C-alpha positions in Angstrom: 133.6 106.1 86.6 133.7 109.9 86.6 130.4 112.0 86.6 132.1 113.2 82.9 132.0 109.9 81.9 128.6 109.2 83.1 127.2 112.2 81.7 128.7 111.4 78.0 127.9 107.6 77.8 123.7 109.3 78.5 124.0 111.7 75.9 125.7 109.1 73.4 122.6 107.0 74.5 120.2 109.8 74.0 121.5 111.0 70.8 121.6 107.3 69.3 117.8 107.0 70.3 116.8 110.4 68.8 118.8 109.4 65.6 116.9 105.6 65.5 113.9 107.3 65.8 114.5 110.0 63.2 115.5 107.1 60.9 112.8 105.1 61.6 110.4 107.8 60.5 111.9 108.6 57.2 111.7 105.0 56.4 108.1 104.7 57.2 107.8 107.9 55.1 109.5 106.5 52.1 107.5 103.1 52.7 104.3 105.2 52.4 105.1 107.7 49.3 102.4 106.3 47.5 99.8 106.7 49.8 97.6 109.6 49.5 94.0 110.5 50.4 91.6 111.7 47.7 91.7 115.6 48.2 89.0 118.5 47.2 85.5 119.0 47.9 83.2 117.9 45.0 81.8 121.3 43.5 77.7 120.9 44.2 78.7 119.3 47.7 76.1 120.6 50.1 77.6 121.2 53.6 75.3 120.3 56.6 77.4 120.8 59.4 80.9 122.0 60.2 83.0 121.0 63.8 86.1 122.4 65.2 88.6 118.8 65.1 91.5 117.4 66.1 93.1 115.4 63.7 94.7 112.6 65.5 96.3 109.4 63.5 95.4 107.6 60.8 96.2 103.7 61.2 95.9 100.5 59.7 92.9 98.8 59.8 91.6 97.3 63.4 95.7 98.0 63.9 95.6 101.6 66.4 98.7 101.4 67.0 100.5 101.0 63.5 100.9 104.8 61.8 100.3 105.1 58.4 102.0 108.2 56.5 98.6 108.6 54.3 99.7 112.3 52.6 98.0 115.1 53.7 97.1 113.2 56.6 100.6 112.4 57.9 100.8 114.5 61.2 98.2 115.4 63.9 97.0 118.8 63.4 93.7 120.9 64.3 91.2 121.9 61.5 87.5 121.5 60.9 85.6 118.5 60.0 82.7 119.5 57.3 79.6 116.8 56.6 78.2 117.3 53.1 75.6 115.4 51.6 78.1 113.1 49.5 80.9 112.6 52.4 83.2 114.7 54.9 85.4 117.3 54.1 88.4 117.1 56.4 90.4 121.0 56.4 93.4 120.7 58.5 95.4 123.7 59.0 98.2 123.4 56.1 97.1 121.0 54.3 95.1 120.7 51.2 91.2 119.0 51.6 90.9 115.7 52.2 87.5 114.4 50.9 86.6 111.3 51.8 82.9 110.6 49.6 80.3 108.3 51.1 81.3 105.5 48.3 85.1 105.4 50.6 83.5 105.0 53.9 82.4 101.8 55.6 81.9 102.8 59.1 82.1 105.3 62.1 82.2 104.5 65.8 83.9 105.2 69.0 87.7 105.0 70.5 89.4 105.3 73.3 93.2 104.8 71.9 95.3 105.2 68.8 98.7 106.2 68.6 100.1 108.2 70.6 96.7 109.4 72.5 94.7 107.9 75.0 91.1 110.0 75.6 88.0 109.2 78.3 86.5 106.3 77.0 84.9 107.0 73.6 86.6 110.4 73.4 87.7 109.9 69.8 85.8 108.7 66.7 87.5 106.1 64.6 86.4 106.4 60.1 87.3 103.3 59.1 87.8 104.5 54.8 89.5 103.2 51.7 92.3 104.3 50.0 92.3 104.1 46.3 94.3 100.6 46.4 92.2 99.3 48.2 93.8 99.7 51.9 91.2 100.2 54.4 92.3 102.3 56.9 90.8 104.2 60.2 91.6 107.9 61.0 91.2 109.3 64.2 88.9 112.7 65.1 88.6 114.3 68.4 85.7 117.4 68.1 87.2 120.1 70.0 84.3 122.5 69.0 81.1 123.2 71.3 84.2 122.2 73.9 84.1 118.5 72.9 80.8 118.2 74.3 79.6 114.7 74.0 75.9 115.8 72.3 78.0 117.2 69.3 80.9 114.4 69.0 77.5 111.7 69.1 75.8 113.8 66.3 79.1 113.9 64.5 79.6 109.9 64.7 75.5 109.6 63.8 76.2 112.1 60.6 79.2 110.0 59.7 77.4 106.6 60.6 74.4 108.0 58.3 77.0 108.5 55.2 78.6 105.3 55.7 74.9 104.0 56.0 74.0 105.0 52.3 76.8 104.1 50.6 75.7 100.7 51.9 72.7 100.5 50.3 74.0 102.9 47.2 71.9 106.0 47.8 73.4 109.5 47.5 73.5 110.3 51.5 
């Protein structure tokens, strides 16, 4: 086999792999086209804290490698997480603000791995919440402000857990 034929075979395989990836992603977007995150912050929500964050992914609950294309949380993005007295607002660059009311939030804990991201132990925050149709999903965040300090990460996690606990007891955080 000559060098030109070998190069053409390798190029052909690479093109097929890229095409398969594009078609698979489009199929996922079609599959999840009906899933949307709640938008807009309630008018009288009081912001308690703000944190620079990297939104990593949203996956099926307890299936950290099964991405869900929930609009507008489809792609990884930088943004800001605002903790309010009524829930958590996620403002990502180039997307409308997603507001997770405490009544939607089920739990928050630390994670190390999710689809296409592995970090140091406990370097991600996993927020478990419910979509409108009742589907439970996990969204992964990485706090980047304050140099992503462990203290900042712990403070955010504590605030999110407080909001989840308030929803379980029926209180308004």
